[in-house]
C-alpha positions, 0 to 999 in steps of 0.5 A: 907645797903641799904634798900630793895624797898617795893614791887608794890604789897605792895604799895598803888598802889598794894593794889587798884589794887589787891582790885579793882580786888576783886571788878571786880569779882562780878562786871563782873557778874552784869555790863555786863548784866544790861540791861537785869535786867532792863528789866526782873524786867519789864522795858523797854529800855527807862527806862534803860536809865532813871535809868543811867541818874537819878543815874547820876543826884544823883551824882553831888552835893556829887561828889563836897562835896567828892572833898572837903573832899578828899583834906582837910579830909582823901582820905584813910578813903573816900575810904574804909568807902565808899566802905563799904557803897557802899557793904551794898547797894548791899542788894536793888539789891538782893531783888528788886521786880521790876525795880523802886527798881534799881532806888533807888539802883543806886541812893544810889550808885551814892551819896556814889560813888560821895564822894568816887571818887574824893578820889579814883581817887586822891589815885590813881594818888597820887600812880603813878609817873611821869616818869612811870605814863603811865606803872602805869596805865597799871597795874591798867587797866589789873591786875583787869581785869584779877581777873575778867575775868571768871566772865561773862562767868560763870554767863552767863551760871548760866543766861541760865540755871536758868534764867536771875533773879535768876542768877543776884541775886546771882551775887549781892550776890557775888559783895556784899561779895567782895566789903566787903572784899576789903573795909577791905583790903584798911583799913588795908593797904593802907597809907595815902598820905600826903597833905597839912593840912587844918583846916576842920569844919564838920558843914553843912553850912561850908562843903557846903560853903567850897565846893563852895569857893574851886570849884570856886577857882579849876575853875578859875585857870585851864589853857586853856589846862586843859579846853579843854581836860576836855570839850573833856571828856564830848564829849567823856562821852556823846557819849558812854553813848548814846549806851554802856548800850543797847549794851547787850539788841541790841545783846542778846534781839533785833537784833543779838540773842545771848545767855546770854553765848554767850555775856559773852564769848564776854565780857571775850575776850574783857577782854583779850584784855585789859589784854594782850595789856595795858603794850605795849600800856603803852611802846608805849605811853611813847615812842612816846607820849600820845597825839598821841595815843589818836588821832589814838584812837578816829578816829579808834573808828567808825569803829568797831562801825559800825561793831557791828552794822551789826553784825549778829552772835557770831563771828562777834560781838566778832570781832567787840567788841574786835576791839572796846575794843582794839582801846579804850585801846590805848587812855584810858591808855594814856588819863589817865596819860595825865590828871593826868600829868595836875593836881597838887597833892593838888587840884586832889580831887576837880579837880575829883570831877568837872570832875565827876560832869560835866561827863568828862571821863579821860579814852577815852575807850569804857569800862570805867565808866561814868556819870555826866551831860554829861552821864546822857544826853547821857543816855536820848537821847539814851534811846530815840533813841532807844526805838523810832527811831531804835535800831541801831540809838544810836550806830550811833549817838556815832560814829559821835560824837566820830569823832567830839571829835577826830577832837577837840583833833587834835586842842586842846590836847597837851602833858603837857610841865612839868608833875605833880608829 
């Protein structure tokens, strides 16, 4: 009698999806309001960009080391162990007396994330199947969003009722609890992937030397098609990093003057768009090609950005950001799958590490997590433009740079001839 196939929810992909959803219950209470937390702890718009830039720089060397460990040590141990460390670091956010403490908290987060993200991204890629990779990423993008759907609205209500700081401190407590829970579940249920075994020496000199050798080796074997899509990922990261951290301050504090509850509603609607569109978009990408979806997304993205700039109320803000989210999701799922098609299993940790250091995103979506050198530069430039030029200037700059990324994608992004398994 044939063995019954394992449910997707008991597989590594399923466990990563569910535990990421647990994290988003708290993360969706803190992330959308990050800029306001900085301001209400005494910071300025420039400090928002500064903190993001400093924390991105802090992740650079750890990312390379993390990539080395991901391909030589244990992806599973790095994922659950460092997740627990990130949860514990949440105490600094909870008790921070001023904005300067957020530099420390975000920098520690970035060091830990730098070590963890290459292993996480490689483990996620390992758990996808080449014949249905776009659909696997659609599941991973949509289910966690569903689990954290109500979080921004609920915390927005508390912020309007009790104040920004008390509500945000509570949100970080909730995030800490769920992050710890997700780490424990990953420890118990994730299966270690089978990667070629290598001898590893944990002495610092050997780790640094091994990291450097592996990084140079990986860079040396990159074909032109990989360099092309990595370079476009950097441009996209730079563009979005100029503006995305200022969206909440633009909408709530400085220009549109929404309430925190309104902003929570905007975030929920954008999340619903991701949830309901991910699977259909994955099916379309599989049928008509990932490259085509990426091009449509990049060329269309500037339109809702301009719409957001000229919004003068809740309805227009919802329409513009919901459209921006949908268009970003069109290209985001396709780009994630295309990157994974390019990268061989045995080098995924190191490749993800290199991309994290230089700031090349694999997800061409406005809502993706960004950082690295390109993200740091974008944060600094955006902070300068927002505080010294005009509130709208980072968003105009973002739209212009994304058009450049779209044009380059038209000429240099190609479908993978033989997707990696």
